[in-house]
C-alpha positions in Angstrom: -39.3 -60.5 40.4 -36.3 -58.3 41.5 -34.6 -59.0 38.6 -37.2 -58.5 36.3 -38.6 -55.5 38.2 -34.8 -54.0 37.7 -35.1 -54.4 33.6 -37.7 -53.0 33.4 -36.4 -49.9 35.5 -33.1 -50.3 33.3 -35.0 -50.3 29.6 -37.2 -47.2 31.0 -34.0 -45.5 31.9 -32.7 -45.9 28.5 -35.6 -44.5 26.8 -35.8 -41.8 28.9 -31.7 -41.1 28.4 -32.9 -41.4 24.7 -35.1 -39.1 24.4 -33.3 -36.4 26.3 -30.5 -36.8 23.7 -32.7 -36.5 21.0 -34.5 -33.4 22.4 -31.0 -31.8 22.7 -30.3 -32.7 19.6 -32.8 -31.2 18.2 -33.0 -28.4 20.4 -29.1 -27.8 19.1 -30.0 -28.4 14.9 -32.9 -25.2 15.9 -30.7 -22.8 17.4 -27.9 -23.7 14.3 -30.8 -23.0 12.0 -31.6 -19.8 13.6 -28.1 -18.7 13.7 -27.3 -19.7 10.1 -30.7 -17.6 8.9 -29.8 -14.4 10.9 -26.3 -14.3 8.9 -28.0 -14.9 5.7 -30.7 -12.1 6.6 -27.4 -10.0 7.9 -25.8 -10.7 4.3 -28.4 -9.7 2.3 -28.9 -6.5 4.5 -25.3 -5.3 3.8 -25.9 -6.2 -0.1 -28.7 -4.2 -0.2 -26.8 -1.5 1.6 -24.6 -1.2 -0.8 -27.5 -1.0 -4.0 -28.0 1.9 -5.6 -31.6 3.4 -5.6 -34.2 3.5 -8.2 -33.0 4.9 -11.3 -29.2 5.6 -9.8 -26.4 4.5 -11.7 -23.5 2.0 -10.7 -20.0 3.6 -11.3 -19.4 0.9 -14.0 -22.4 2.2 -15.3 -21.7 6.0 -15.3 -18.4 5.1 -17.0 -19.3 3.5 -19.8 -22.6 6.3 -20.2 -21.8 8.3 -23.5 -20.3 11.8 -23.1 -23.1 14.4 -23.4 -26.1 12.0 -21.8 -27.8 12.4 -19.4 -26.9 10.9 -15.6 -27.7 10.4 -12.0 -25.4 9.3 -9.4 -25.2 8.6 -5.7 -21.9 10.2 -4.7 -20.4 11.2 -1.0 -18.5 14.7 -1.2 -14.9 14.5 -0.7 -13.9 18.3 -0.6 -15.1 22.0 -2.2 -13.4 23.8 -4.6 -15.4 26.4 -4.9 -19.1 28.1 -4.9 -19.9 31.1 -6.9 -23.3 32.5 -8.2 -24.9 29.8 -7.1 -22.7 27.2 -8.4 -20.7 24.8 -6.9 -17.5 22.7 -7.8 -17.2 19.5 -5.9 -14.5 16.7 -5.3 -17.0 13.3 -4.8 -16.7 9.7 -4.5 -18.6 6.3 -3.9 -16.8 2.6 -2.7 -16.4 2.0 -6.5 -15.0 5.5 -8.1 -15.0 9.3 -8.1 -16.9 12.2 -9.6 -16.2 15.7 -10.4 -19.0 17.7 -10.2 -18.5 21.0 -12.3 -20.8 24.2 -11.7 -23.7 22.0 -10.0 -26.6 24.5 -8.7 -26.3 25.2 -5.4 -27.6 28.1 -3.2 -25.0 29.4 -0.8 -27.3 27.4 2.6 -27.1 24.4 0.9 -23.4 24.7 0.1 -22.5 25.1 3.4 -24.2 21.3 4.1 -22.1 19.7 1.4 -19.3 18.9 4.4 -16.8 15.6 3.8 -18.8 12.8 3.6 -22.3 13.6 2.8 -24.0 11.8 0.5 -26.1 13.4 -2.2 -27.9 12.2 -5.3 -26.4 14.0 -8.5 -28.2 14.1 -12.3 -26.8 16.3 -14.8 -24.6 15.7 -18.2 -21.6 13.7 -18.2 -19.1 15.9 -20.3 -15.1 15.7 -21.2 -12.7 18.9 -21.0 -8.9 18.8 -21.8 -9.4 14.9 -20.6 -11.0 15.7 -17.7 -14.4 13.8 -17.4 -17.0 15.5 -15.0 -20.6 15.8 -14.6 -22.0 19.4 -15.5 -25.5 21.3 -15.7 -26.2 19.6 -12.5 -28.5 18.9 -9.7 -28.5 17.8 -6.1 -30.6 16.1 -3.2 -29.2 15.6 -0.1 -29.4 11.9 1.3 -28.7 9.9 4.6 -25.3 8.5 4.5 -21.7 9.1 5.0 -18.9 7.7 3.8 -14.7 9.2 3.6 -12.3 7.6 1.3 -9.2 6.6 1.9 -6.3 7.6 -0.3 -5.3 5.3 -2.8 -1.2 5.4 -3.6 -1.1 5.6 -7.3 2.7 6.0 -7.4 4.0 2.9 -8.9 1.0 3.7 -12.0 2.6 7.3 -12.7 3.0 7.0 -16.6 1.2 4.1 -16.9 -2.1 3.6 -18.9 -4.1 2.3 -15.6 -3.5 5.8 -14.1 -6.5 7.2 -15.6 -8.9 4.7 -14.7 -8.6 6.4 -11.0 -9.1 10.1 -12.4 -10.9 12.1 -9.8 -10.1 9.6 -7.0 -8.9 10.8 -3.8 -5.1 9.4 -3.8 -1.4 9.6 -2.5 2.1 9.9 -4.2 5.0 8.3 -1.8 8.4 9.6 -2.2 8.7 12.3 -4.7 11.5 14.2 -5.0 11.0 18.1 -5.7 12.6 18.9 -9.4 13.4 22.4 -10.6 11.1 24.7 -12.1 10.8 27.6 -14.4 12.6 29.1 -17.2 15.7 29.8 -14.7 15.9 25.9 -13.6 16.4 26.8 -9.9 13.0 27.4 -8.8 10.7 24.7 -6.7 7.4 26.2 -8.0 5.8 28.9 -9.0 3.0 31.1 -9.2 0.5 30.1 -11.9 2.2 27.4 -14.6 4.3 30.3 -16.3 4.9 32.3 -13.0 3.2 35.3 -14.1 1.1 35.2 -10.7 1.8 36.2 -7.3 0.7 34.7 -3.8 -3.1 33.6 -3.8 -2.6 32.2 -7.6 -2.1 28.4 -8.1 1.0 26.9 -7.3 2.8 24.8 -9.8 6.0 22.3 -8.9 7.6 19.8 -10.6 8.4 16.1 -8.9 10.2 12.9 -9.7 9.9 9.2 -9.4 11.6 6.0 -11.3 13.5 8.8 -13.6 10.3 10.3 -14.6 8.9 14.3 -14.0 5.6 15.5 -13.2 3.8 18.5 -12.5 1.9 18.9 -10.1 -1.0 21.9 -8.7 -2.1 23.2 -5.7 -5.6 24.8 -7.0 -6.1 28.0 -5.1 -9.8 27.8 -4.9 -9.3 24.5 -3.5 -6.7 25.1 -1.0 -6.0 28.8 -0.9 -2.6 30.4 0.6 -3.9 30.3 4.2 -3.8 26.3 4.2 -1.0 24.0 5.2 -0.5 22.7 2.0 -0.2 25.9 -0.1 2.1 27.5 2.8 4.5 23.6 2.8 4.6 24.1 -1.0 6.0 27.9 -0.5 8.8 26.1 1.5 10.1 23.4 -0.6 13.3 23.4 -2.1 14.9 21.4 -5.1 15.8 17.9 -3.7 13.3 17.8 -1.0 11.6 14.0 -1.0 8.2 14.5 0.0 4.9 12.4 0.2 1.6 14.1 -1.7 -2.0 13.7 -1.0 -4.7 15.3 -3.4 -7.2 14.5 -6.1 -6.5 12.8 -9.5 -7.8 15.7 -11.7 -6.8 15.4 -15.1 -6.0 18.4 -18.0 -4.1 17.3 -21.3 -3.0 14.5 -19.0 -2.0 13.9 -15.4 -2.8 17.1 -13.2 -3.3 16.3 -9.5 -5.1 18.5 -7.3 -2.4 18.4 -4.5 -4.3 19.0 -0.4 -0.9 17.8 1.8 2.5 17.6 1.6 4.7 15.9 4.1 8.2 15.2 4.3 8.9 11.3 3.1 8.5 9.2 6.2 
């Protein structure tokens, strides 16, 4: 009798343990499914946040658009070049490419709101001037969002066909050597491209890398004579080795607008 009772109790305990194990496995499976679902949801949310609003072009679509066609893009202000008579000129970028917004309609009050990283929706016409692709006759709306691009090192792309693919982007150049400029061949920079200007005008200077020399600019509307970069270029000497940052502007070829100069590391 005791042996039979013991067998019954043993069987009952085994069934109980099996039930508990099954319950634990089911609970774990449910938790795993829940975690997977949340992960998928997060992924969808991230993908959705990268999508453009209705009617807004991706950078690829903008790049393929015909000149003189109307374009609408969502971009982030990277720098302001100028404001004059309710027209603003702005360097802008998104995660995929860059844009130059030339003489965009803008009140002085709104110009003050175009701080670095500010997201805006722009509608205008794709145009080209001496190789520089830009958006003209544009209007804009302020939107929620913020993005500041990191400079892309394009030193090794200088002189290549690939460089123009990064037109208007925030870029850097490393280990550039200051070369002579001007008719006498001993100056490190000129006021205006031909030396005809004075302090406050654009600065032009030559730098070389890998045996090739390039002409760079400090655009006075973007970085005036009171800025660190303007003063730094005025202090350059032929033979200095420097690192630079700026925007990859284009005028009859590459014509970077430099915003920072430091001694090469």
